Structure formats: C-alpha cells, structure tokens
N, C-alpha and C positions, 0 to 999 in steps of 0.2 A: 503491498497503500503505500503510494508516495504523498507525502505532504505537502498537498498543494501554499503555493505562493507570492501574496499580492505582493509585490515588486515596486518602490520608488526607489530612484535615486535622485534625490537632490544637488546633489552637492558634486560636478562633470571631477572631483578631482576619484572621485572613483572609476572613472573611467576609463581617466589616464592610467589607474592602474591595471587594467587589464585581467581584473579577474572572473569574468567572463557570469556576472554573480546573479545573473537569469539562471543559469546553469548548477549553476554552485551551489546556489543556499538551497534548493529544491533536493540534492543527492545528500548535503548533511545531514541537515533537519529529517529528512527518511533515513537515513539510518540510524539518527537516535533515537527519535520514534519505532523503529524496528529492535532496537541495543534493549530498552524500559519493560521491568517486565510488571505485569496488570494494567495492561494498558486497555480502554477500552477500544468498542470493536464499533471506532468510527472515524470517518476521512476527516485528517485533521487540516486544517489552513492557520497558514500568519501571517497577518503586512512586516513589510520585509519598511523601513526606511531607511538607505544608506547616506548619511548626512556631513554637516562637516560638525566644529566644534562650538561653533555663535548658536545654531538650531539645537545643537542637543541643551549647552547651554540654556537657551531660553526655555525649552522644554522640561530640564531640573527644575528647574525657579519658581515655572507654574504647579509644577505637580509634586516637587517632591522638597520645594522653598530650599531647597540647595543650589546658589548663585554660584554654581562650575559649571566647565565642561566633561563630563565621563565619555568611559570608552562605550561602555550601553548601558541604554534603560533595554524592562519592560513592564507590559504593562499587561496581566491578565485580563481575561474575559471569567477562569473560575479559579476559584479557589487554591483545590487541587484540587488533585487526581480524583477521588472521586466524589465530585462536586461537577462530572461532562457526565453528561448522558446515560443514561448506563443501555437504549436503546440502541442499535446499529442506527446509523444517522450518516449522514453525508452532508459535508464538505463544512465542520463543523470548529467558526472562527476559536483556535485558541489563546492570541491574542497580540498583540503589536510588541515588537521587538524594535528600538533603534538603537544604531551606531553608528561614531562619528567617528571620521576620516584622520582626522591629526589625531586624534588620541590613539587610534590603534595605533597608525604607524609610528608616531614617538613613541609606544609602550613599547611596540618590538623593536625596532632599533635599540631603545634602548638595553634590551632583552637578548641583542642579536640573537635573532629570530626571522626569518619568513616574515615580510608582512602578510603572506596568503596566511601563513598558518597560522599569527594571531589572529587575521580576518575570523574563521573559521572555529578557534574557539570562543573568541566571544560570541557568536552565530548559538553554537551549544551552548554558551555559560546560560545568553536570553530564554531561550528558549526551553531548559529547567528552569529556571526562574515561574517560563510559562505553564508548568507544570508542578507548581508546588511548592521547587525546592527554593533555598531559604542556605542563605550562608553568616544570619544574625550571629547564631555562638558558638563553637567548638567542632559539635558529634553532626550537627548539619551541615558545618562546611566542612568535613570531613563526607561527612554519605553525596554531598554537591561535589564536590573532588572526586569522586574518583569515580563517580558514574562522567564526570566532564574526561576523562582519563581515559575508561573504558571503551568511551563514545574515539578520540580522536586516536585509543590506539585497531582500531578499526578502519578507519581510517588514514592506517600508516602512516599516525603523529604523534612525534614524542608529548612523552611526557610534559605538560607546559611550565606546572611547579616545579622542575625540577634547575629548568631557569633565572623564575622571581628570587 
C-alpha cells in the first residue's frame, strides 16, 4: 500500500537540490508505513510542504508560539494511531509535514552527512509524529529514535543519531 502525498514546494531551493521529491517522499513514507506494527487498514495520505526557514518560522510562531525556524513541523489529524478509523478506508489524511530547506541543509553540513539523507530522516521523523510518536521524555524519544533507525536502515541509510 502506497502512502499518497499532497506535495507543495514553496521554496525553489528544494527544486535546485534535485531530490525528485514527488518520487522520493512517497517511497520513503510508504517504507515507513509498511514497517509499523499494528497499522490500521487504511490508505494513508500526507500533506507535505517543502519550504524556507522564514516560512517555517512563521508557522512555528503561529502554531507553537516559538519565533524561530526549525527543521520539521508535523500537524497530525489524530492524536495516536489508535484514533485512526478502524474500518478499512481509503485516502485518510494523517496530517501535514513542513520541512525547511535552510535548516535541513545547515544541519546536514554541520553533521557531515548528505543533504538527501537528512531530508529523508526529516520525512521519517515528521511522519512518525503524525502517527502519535514523540520525544518529550527519554522513554518516548528512545522508542521514536529506534523506529527511525529501523526505517532508515530499511532505506539503506545509516543511523542518523550516530552523526549528531
């Protein structure tokens, strides 16, 4: 089952990066979806916005009261995966993911990792937030990070926390 993507690229820097996001994003999120245990029998859909630091800062200020850019923001439609529809359903919007070009690029440079790898990590990280995962405490962070590592390994990418 493929995760359907509603893709918006509002910062042309993403196009210059040549990541082919219209193909990359669905394949990454579909891999993540298939790895998850206990996933509901729905056809998931995710809205993605690839944007700039200035735009994500505005969104962060409006919705999180934090007046600074960040790498990724997620806005889930459901609080946890248990809240998803139980009956088989098609085209269920899981939520929105927003990713900022400059912050992701700068983090990748600082960690000496490929920009594409870090972008994929941010997609996975944001997607797990849509599924109810978080990192507010050490136990939740460990669960979320272990899922990220498992998904990225399936995508033939190294543990992103090894570099940070």
